[in-house]
N, C-alpha and C positions, 0 to 999 in steps of 0.2 A: 519523434523517435523514442523508443522506451528506451531504455536503460538498465542496467542488471549491476548492482554491486560486487565486486568480486575481491576475495580475502585468499588468503594464505597465510595457513599454520607455520609460524617458522620452527617452532621446536620438531616439527615432522620433516622438513622440509629435507631432501636429498637432491644434490647438484646432480644432473643429466652431464652424458656424458660430453652436451653439445655448451653445454654452462661449462663444465671444468675444461675444456678444448680453448672455451673464450678466454678464461683468468688464465689460462697457460702461455696462451700467445701473446696475450698483454704483456706478461712477466718478461717472457723471453727481449721481446721489443724492449722493453726499458730495460733490463740486465744489459743487454747484448753478450754477442759471442766473446769479444777479450774477456769480460770481468768473469761470464760463468766459467772460462776454464780459468780464468786466474783464481778466482774464487776458491775450486774444486783442489787445485796446484797447494793452496798457504790455506786454506782450511778447510780438509776434505771432511763426508758426512763419515760416521759409524757405519757400519755393517749393518746395525739394527737401525740406525736412523734411515739407511738405504730402504732397508726390507719394508718399516712402517710408511715411507711417501709412495713406496711400487701398490699400497695396498688400501692405502687411504687418501681420503682428501678430506684435509679439514677446510672450511669457506673459508672461516675468519680469519688460519694463519695464510690461506691464500692471496687473502684478499689483502693484507697488509703488509705481505713480506717485502714489498718493492716501492714501499712506500719509504719515505728516504733516513725518516728515524729508527727504521726495520733494517734497512740495506749494511751488512756488516762491510767494512771497508781497513779490512787489515793491509798493516803495512807491507808494499813488495821492497824484500831486501837487494834485491838487484839494483833500485832506482832508488831505495830509501824512501818511498812514499807512497803514500796506499793508494790503495787500489779503488775506481769507479768506474759507479754504473757508466752504462752509455746515457742515460739520461734520469735529473733529479725528478723525481713525482711525488708532489705534495696535496691532502685532500684534506679540508679545510670544513667547520660546519660555523658556519656565519650566521648573524642574525639576517632576514628578510630586507634590507635597507637598500636603498638606490648607491650606487655606486657609477661612475662615468665606466672603469674597468668591466662590472657587471654590463653598462647598458652595450658597448660596443661589442661586445660576445653577440647579445642578445639581437642586435642588429645586422652582425654578420647573418645570423641564424634566420632569420627571417629572410631578409634576400637571397641567399642563396639554398635554402634546401625549403622554403614554403614559399619561396621567387614570389613574395609581396613587393609592392611601389614601393619608393621611399616618403609616397604621400599617408601610407598608410602603418607606418614606423615611427614612434614620437617616443621621447621620452615620457611625458604623461600616458601611453599607453604601458608604457613597461611599468609604470613605478603601482600603475591602476591592473596589472594582468597579475604580476609578479612579485610584489614589494608590498603590499598591504594584506596582509598576513593576522595572525592572531594576536602579533605578540610575543616574545617569551619569555620564560619562569622556568622553573625549577622546584622538583621535590624529592623528596626521601624515599622510594619503594622498595621494603626488602630488605633496609638496612645500605641500598647505594643511591647513591643521586641519579636524576631523571632527569634531564630536559625535555620543556613542554612548550610546542609554540610552531612558529613558523621559519621555515631555516633555508638558508641555500648550502648545500652543500658541493664547498668550491672544489674544481679539478684543475691543479698545475703543472705542467710540462714545463721543468728548465727554469719555473718563476712566471711561463704565461699563462694567462688563464684559459684554459682548451674546453669547460663544460661546465653548467652549474646543473645539478637537481635541486628542483626546488618540492620540497615538502615540509608537511606537518608532524610534529609530535604530537599522538596523543595520547594520555592513561592506557591506551590500550592498545595502540598500534603505532606502526611507520605507515603513513599516508604519503604516498606517489604524488605528486600534483604535479608536474612540469618536468622536462629537461631540453635544454637546449646546449648544442655542442659546435667545434669550430670545425670545419671539413677538413682542415686537415687528420681530425682523426677517428671521419666518419669509416674507414676500413676497419676499426679495432672494434666496431659493435658496440657502441657508448652504450647504446638501450642497455644493452644485456649486461654491461658489466656498473651500470650505475643500478641497474633493479638488483643487482646480488651486492653490491657494495650495502645497496638500503637493506637488504633481506640482514647481514651481517651486523648491519647497524641497530637493527631490532632482536637480532641475537643477544649483541652486549649488552644492550640496554635494557633489560628487561621488558620490552614490546612482545605481547604473543604471537601478535596480527600483524601481514605487511598487507597493506591496502595499494589494491593495483589501478581503481577505479573504476568506470562501468564496463563491462562487459557487453559487445554488442557480437551474436553470432554470424549476423550475416554480413558482418565486416569483416575483410580478409585480414587486415591488418591487424585485428586484434584479438586474431586465433593464437598469437605469439602467449598470452596470457594464459592459455592449459597448459603450456606446457612446464608450469612450478605447479608441483604438487608435494601438498594437498591442499587443491584450492577449493571453494567453496564459491555460493551464490546464494544472494540473497533471495528467499520467496518471500514474493512481496504482498502475499497473503497473510502468510502466517509470522513473519518476520524474523520467520528460521534461517540458517544456512544449510543446505544441502551441499553433496561433495558435488562437483563438476567432474563424476569419471566417465567411463566411457558409456556408459547406460544415458548418464542424460545429455551427453554428447551427440549419441546417437538420435534421441528424441530432439535437440534443436537442429539437428543438419536434416530429417526428414520434413522436419515444420518449414526449413529454407527460413526463417525469422529467428527474431527474440524471443524469449520465453513468453510468450503470450498466457499460454496454458495458466499461468502462476499469477494474472491478471484480471481472470474471472471477465473476457472479451466475448462478447457475441460473435457469429459469423457475421455479421454487418462490420462491426467494427473490426474484425480481422481481417474482410476483404478492405476497410479503408485503409490499414495499415500495411498491408502487402500493398497498395496503389503507391503508398507513402514510401516504402522501402525502394521501390523501385523506381520510383521517380527521380528520386534523389535533388526533390525540392526542399527548399527552409521553411519551416513555418514557425509561428509562433506558439509558447507554450500550452494553447488553448489546441492547438493542431497535434499535440504531441502522445496524447492520450496518459499525460505521465498521474500515475497512480496518487490518491492523495488530493491531488489538484481539485479547486473550486471550479466550476462552469460559469462563463462569463454572465452565463444568466442570472448565477447564485452570488454572484459577487455584486452585481447590479443593486440585487435586492438587498444581500444582507450587511452589505457593506456601506460605508456612509463614503464614497470616495472626494466629493465635493469640501469633505470639511477635512479630509487629512490633513495636517499640519505640515509644511515645508519649512525648511529655514533659510531665508536669502544671504542673510548675513550673520554676524555673532549677535545685534542687538534685533534683527528684523525677521518675526516670524512671522507667515500670513497661511489661509486657507488655501489650498487647489484651486478653488471656484474663485480666490482673490486675482488671481491671474490672468492678465487681458488673453492669454493665449488657449487658457483649458480649452474653451468650448469650441472653437476653431480645430484642434489637434482630433484626430481619428483612430478612434479608441479599436477601431479594427486592425488596425496597422500595425501589427508588432516590431517596428521598428519607430514609430513615434513615440514622443515623451508618454503620452496618454494610454497609448498599448501596451508600454513595458510597465507603467506606473501600474497598469490595473492587472498585468501578470505578477507582478510583484504582489500584490493585495490577496490574490486566487492562492498562491502559497503559504502567505502568511496567515489569512484569515481574521474574521473580523475583531476577536476580542488583541490579536496581535496589533493591527491597524493602528485602533483604538489608542495602543502604549504610544507608539513609535512618532516619530518625527523625520521626516522625509529631508536631507541634507544631500547635493548634490554636487556639492561645490567640492574641487581637487584638493 
């Protein structure tokens, strides 16, 4: 499969009507009709405020206005108690560490959304997949503190964890990694809500771009990514970013596949790619046509696979060819240990392979 990286310029981003509606529906649900009526009576907006809200939509304001610390709670003189919204909503940016609370949500999501069997969902898998990022640090950028590293953005409704956005905060971008959510909030379009909040985080944190992962034009489920404007696709020949505008979309649709024209593929390779896209089969990295990846022949000639060192324990490090199973594993099977190791070598290249020690311990 060919993947193209997609990014959003957050400074130029303007929420669409659909995005505004998604936020407003969620905010109205959180506040509730009774709260909105009482708030309008006890702390009414001025004429200027009403006019501004009718003609403007500020993403960051709308994103935060129903979070618990931001919700006004004036005293109702009739009952001498503060009015309360229908739900308490809290969002926190937390290190990407494992907790049983997070795992319970992940387990629910895998069972009910991805329909995974219990044999395919484990704490070890969750830790490896979503709790093993870059760590966390900070820097001062343009006079402001900026978080860097891998985080979980946790969404809690009345104290219950209902969604986690897994993100990487990099010097120039907020990178969306994964989202899990509870079925109870599915109707509120949490995919859009989390993306909009991550865009807001990028704006407020002075990260100029929001990375939405890969874009595959032939995959209908990824078409939503071109609804965020201005969006750019990475040209894999020049490593420059090109606007994902109407002309570019038309060219992608005409070819009915990913932007292979950026990859320099010949007719035979394009035919191979079309067959793969239509087949729905899963192949390893060597069948992916991934740009920059060494071929299997190149790896076997240029990389000393047998001599690559692997750590078995804190005190024991051996060469791969010292492992009893090394010569029995099938190098052509992408699911075998040897197949995975040779794919890693193809991505790293000979120089890095000679510097790294493999360590597959949990």
